[in-house]
C-alpha positions in Angstrom: 131.9 -21.6 -115.4 132.0 -25.2 -116.6 130.0 -24.6 -119.7 132.4 -21.8 -120.7 135.3 -24.2 -120.2 133.9 -26.9 -122.4 132.1 -29.2 -120.0 128.4 -29.4 -119.9 126.3 -27.5 -117.3 125.3 -30.6 -115.3 128.9 -31.8 -114.9 130.0 -28.2 -113.9 127.3 -28.1 -111.2 128.3 -31.5 -109.8 131.9 -30.4 -109.7 131.1 -27.1 -108.1 129.1 -28.8 -105.3 132.0 -31.3 -104.7 134.5 -28.5 -104.8 132.8 -26.3 -102.1 131.7 -29.2 -99.9 133.6 -29.4 -96.6 133.3 -33.2 -96.7 133.3 -35.9 -99.5 129.9 -36.5 -101.1 128.4 -39.7 -102.5 126.3 -39.9 -105.6 123.0 -40.0 -103.7 123.9 -36.8 -101.7 124.8 -35.1 -105.0 121.6 -36.2 -106.7 119.5 -35.0 -103.8 121.2 -31.6 -103.4 121.2 -30.8 -107.1 117.8 -32.5 -107.8 119.4 -34.5 -110.6 118.7 -38.0 -111.6 121.1 -40.6 -110.1 122.1 -41.7 -113.7 123.0 -38.1 -114.6 125.1 -37.8 -111.5 126.8 -41.1 -112.2 127.7 -40.1 -115.8 128.9 -36.7 -114.5 131.1 -38.3 -111.9 132.7 -40.6 -114.5 133.5 -37.5 -116.7 135.0 -35.7 -113.7 137.1 -38.7 -112.9 138.3 -38.9 -116.5 139.3 -35.2 -116.2 141.1 -36.0 -112.9 139.1 -33.3 -111.2 137.6 -35.6 -108.5 138.9 -38.5 -106.6 137.1 -41.5 -105.3 137.2 -42.3 -101.6 135.8 -44.9 -99.3 134.8 -44.1 -95.8 135.3 -46.6 -93.0 132.1 -48.6 -92.4 130.3 -47.3 -95.5 130.2 -49.2 -98.8 129.2 -46.2 -100.8 131.7 -44.3 -103.0 132.5 -40.8 -102.0 134.0 -38.1 -104.1 136.1 -35.1 -103.3 137.9 -32.4 -105.3 141.3 -30.9 -104.7 140.9 -27.7 -102.7 144.0 -25.9 -104.1 143.0 -23.7 -107.0 146.5 -24.0 -108.5 146.3 -27.8 -108.5 142.9 -27.6 -110.2 144.3 -25.2 -112.8 147.3 -27.4 -113.5 145.1 -30.5 -113.9 142.8 -28.7 -116.3 145.8 -27.4 -118.3 147.3 -30.9 -118.5 144.1 -32.5 -119.6 143.4 -29.8 -122.2 146.9 -30.4 -123.5 146.4 -34.2 -123.7 142.9 -34.0 -125.2 143.2 -31.0 -127.5 146.7 -29.8 -128.1 148.6 -33.0 -128.6 146.1 -34.4 -131.2 146.3 -31.1 -133.1 150.1 -31.2 -133.1 149.9 -34.8 -134.4 147.5 -33.9 -137.2 149.7 -30.9 -138.2 152.9 -33.1 -138.2 151.2 -35.6 -140.5 150.0 -32.9 -142.8 153.5 -31.4 -142.9 154.9 -34.7 -144.0 152.8 -34.7 -147.2 154.4 -33.4 -150.3 152.4 -30.4 -151.7 151.0 -31.0 -155.1 150.3 -27.4 -156.1 150.7 -23.8 -155.0 147.6 -23.9 -152.8 148.9 -26.9 -151.0 152.3 -25.2 -150.5 150.6 -22.1 -149.1 148.5 -24.3 -146.8 151.5 -26.1 -145.5 153.4 -22.8 -144.9 150.5 -21.7 -142.7 150.2 -25.0 -140.9 154.0 -25.0 -140.3 153.6 -21.6 -138.7 150.8 -22.9 -136.5 152.8 -26.0 -135.6 155.8 -23.9 -134.6 153.7 -21.6 -132.5 152.0 -24.5 -130.7 155.4 -26.2 -130.1 156.8 -23.0 -128.6 153.8 -22.7 -126.4 154.1 -26.3 -125.2 157.7 -25.8 -124.4 156.8 -22.7 -122.4 153.9 -24.6 -120.8 156.3 -27.4 -119.7 158.7 -24.8 -118.2 155.8 -23.2 -116.3 154.5 -26.6 -115.1 157.8 -27.2 -113.4 157.7 -24.0 -111.4 156.8 -24.2 -107.8 153.6 -22.4 -106.8 155.4 -19.4 -105.1 157.6 -18.8 -108.1 154.6 -19.0 -110.5 152.6 -16.6 -108.3 155.5 -14.1 -108.4 155.9 -14.5 -112.2 152.3 -13.9 -112.8 152.2 -10.9 -110.4 155.0 -9.3 -112.5 152.7 -9.2 -115.5 153.8 -6.6 -118.1 156.9 -5.7 -116.0 158.5 -8.7 -117.7 158.0 -7.1 -121.1 159.3 -3.7 -119.9 162.4 -5.5 -118.5 163.0 -7.2 -121.9 162.5 -3.9 -123.7 164.9 -2.2 -121.3 167.6 -4.8 -121.9 167.0 -4.8 -125.6 165.7 -8.4 -125.8 162.4 -7.3 -127.3 162.3 -5.2 -130.5 159.3 -3.6 -132.2 156.8 -4.5 -129.6 154.2 -2.2 -128.1 155.8 0.6 -126.2 156.1 0.0 -122.4 153.7 2.0 -120.3 155.3 4.2 -117.7 
């Protein structure tokens, strides 16, 4: 799954091992179990720490560093979403804002800015929604997600959505 989410295969395998492990693991344990070099494991652990997907722990009487992952899938999802926002969405918004501040010099620039403005507005709207969703407690979020298309049907019924796809019965 990691390679499909934008992290390399080795880092994904390290994370998966830590995630399913009932106890914290040290780098030597990870290297042995996955048959990876110690340096690959070390680099992978640094990346996972930068993504805030694993935490460092020390065990009493042991000088080695141990790593564990949050066990709650919702917490993992929220962390990944926040990191994606920080690493990908916010820099994109910044670039779009800067491009929109420039004065168009010709028709092609004006058209490009119109399209970028539309992209900027959409991303801003999505980030506002994301912020609202991040503030929801887990139970409320689960209920909202379980509602699925029922939300659209409710909006259509109340006349808040116009011209969308017809609701399924």
